[in-house]
C-alpha angles and dihedrals in degrees: 000000000000091000096057105021104024094231120144096198143014127256117244113301095000094107093046091050092049091048090052092051093046088051087060097249124143104245138191115203116196105188123159120238110297094024094120101252097162093059089059091072101025093061095049089046089063095040096061134049116255133037134302118223114212117196113203134159094207112087095185090052092049092052092047093051093047090051091048092049092049089051086057091049093252110140107236139150140177136218119199144151116300098028115133114257095241090054091050090048091050094050092049090051090050089052091052102037104016135066101268113148099185130030118187117207134179111236092243089063091065092071096057119102091228093055094046092050094046096044089053088061095049127095096235116190098177140012108211117192112198121196086020093175086078089078093064125082085205089063129091095240106039115178115185093207087071089068088069091066092079092058092053088061089072089066091047105045094156097049118093120219124238111193117192134190139153098208127039134142118218090264091054092047091056093043094052092055092045095047092047090049099239106185089215131009112265114174129170108190129179114205115264089224111114102191093182094051113085114204125205136171116200127186103221135164095190099053097167091050090052091045090053089052092050094047090052092049099043115055122207138045121338139193120205116195124204131168104242141038096241092059093052091064096039095052094042089054091049091052091048091052087053089057096256126135106247143147135178134234137189138149093261095068122102109272094240090050092048090051093048093049092047091049092048090053093045090052093048094247088122118039107194123037113198106201152147120248087275085086124076106032108132094356109133106196107152100192103062104138100180134036111182127186116201092179130042116259117228096243144016088246092059093044095048092049094048095042088049091069087081123088100008088154087066091247123125115290136164131233107194126181117195119196145157133197092273090060091060090050091048091051089055093047092050090052091053092047093049091068105054123183117271094248089056092050090050091052091054091047091050091049092051091055091051094043092056094035094236117172119228109269093025139085106067109147095010118132128204138181108258123209107184097196095048093046093048092049093047093057098028096245125145110248091235090052090054094047093050092049092047090052091054092045089050094050090046090056100248098115144344131223121203130209116266110275135170114250113186121233117258139190145172133196113258094192134062122261089255093053090046090053090051090050091051092052091052094045106045096165091065098036093103092054092053093045090052091051090049094051097042101042107039096167095055094103091063104040147346111295127193115254127198102211092191093057094046092048091049091051091050091044093234135120117270094236089056091052092048089050090053091049090050089051090053087050093053091048093052097246097117139009102232129188113185122225114272134204105176137103112274117232112202124190109221095189134035114270115269132189104281090231089063096042105119131206117183106247094205091051090047093053091046091054090047092051092051091048089049090055092051093050091049090050090050090051090049091050089057100040108029117090092228125121107281095220091046091053093052099045092043089054088056092052106268096130095174093059114140128208111280095224092219110069124094092265094049092045087053088063091064092061121094112311123243115274116273092257093048091047093050093047095049092043091054092049091049089051092051094047095047095045088054092050135342112242142166123269094257093054091047093050091052090062089069130069140194119001092347091063091060092049096051095087092055094048093044092049089056093047091051093047091050092045094241086124127033130200116222124171090341095308128109120230128191105228104161122104093219 
């Protein structure tokens, strides 16, 4: 570990997880954001002969990890949607015959005949499943392609499985181990309690004004999450006008610009990054002191993961959520819109087939660039309507859509050297371009090679669009096979196209997913509105029933303010006694039995009753134990 990563010691649970994997045991690692999950499979990959397969749904994260591993001289590669076939073929050959130690794959790749055949010929020492909660229909981000992972185990009987996730409820934990066919349960779980992370929820009309105040009070790096791309730029500009160092980030920016902004923030050249949830995955910046949410996330899982990017160095950090009444209404509206009617989903599916000119009975395994705005305008859909339908189609196993990721351009020569020389003689104006390609990309007669159009254009002292136009001319004239660089989400059809009228979605499954989403939205609303310790609410949701109040969040700090009057205290205490003697319950359920001013005073009274042992907490439920 010191040789490749420079670490002197492991983080909590890392060593135990690695020992379990090296002993050949199927293992589930539940480590909150920043817990060092990737090291739990990267270290075993280097300790044993053979190759480790890493299944991940996040293309950008795969690419980042491969680049980081290569920088540490660890042989690694990734295969994902949108890669040219020759490149996929080359990487698979390298995994079988070369010295690769880690191969990252998207879960959809496991279903292809090519992948199944090649994996069967590899010497696989470990199957690592990142974002393992995606295998569970109980989870907030179910992806049906993950269910295929279990079948690949039959081809790899000697390879143990390491499943990793940062967010999983008890139901999801059990489901992961069942779906991945663990012979016996084997869970390593770090507590969800983040004692150095101070949570607060503030009802605020002037969010930017409050954000300015927080940024001036809390020194250090900050992340500010909003729901849409437009707001990232608007709020970053407002902060800049207030004299604060800020930038914005979302998936629609040019890849070079995204990379530059991320680097500037990592180096501390920019203090506050205003972003969508496209920012943060795989970024290990330990000294983030403030994570602010100006919009409500859709689920406790999403909020916990994003808030958890603060204070990874174990020093004090703040996770602040700002909201107003309209945010609660918007959360409800988004929930309703996220489950469109079946006829609407069928219309979107039909339009996709027409848009990509897919014949009925064809299309399985094909990937296409997907531009949401262009597609929606072409067929007069609302963008949100399209996204909701795509999510349902994805979870039903009809297609998958990846995050936006930069895929370099590539080309190879389709003619012999002699024919190329003849072409150069007949086309003098473009001779220098072809000579540059020949000198720079020597392997292009054998296979597709990546081309950086910007660098070639700079060398030739020409504009990039002019170079791309020349390459496209060579393509039309049969000289090269050219695939331009892409930076768009990849939409992949997982099944052949069917008549939209016959496209089926299981109604029972659909209602189950809707019910689970309803529960997550309700929990998010409760987190914002209930006067219960913020940390306690989150960790209880993830199954830690014995969680105690943190003593530091806005709710707990409220308990240190002046106590209720003697009459108020006695009245609330007597009601608590009556309710708990009738039936033990958790704090949230108890609080809901009160209204008005009394409801806000319950936490202070209950805190006293717990401290004085009139009430006891057992497995998340409150019991009245005093004789008074």
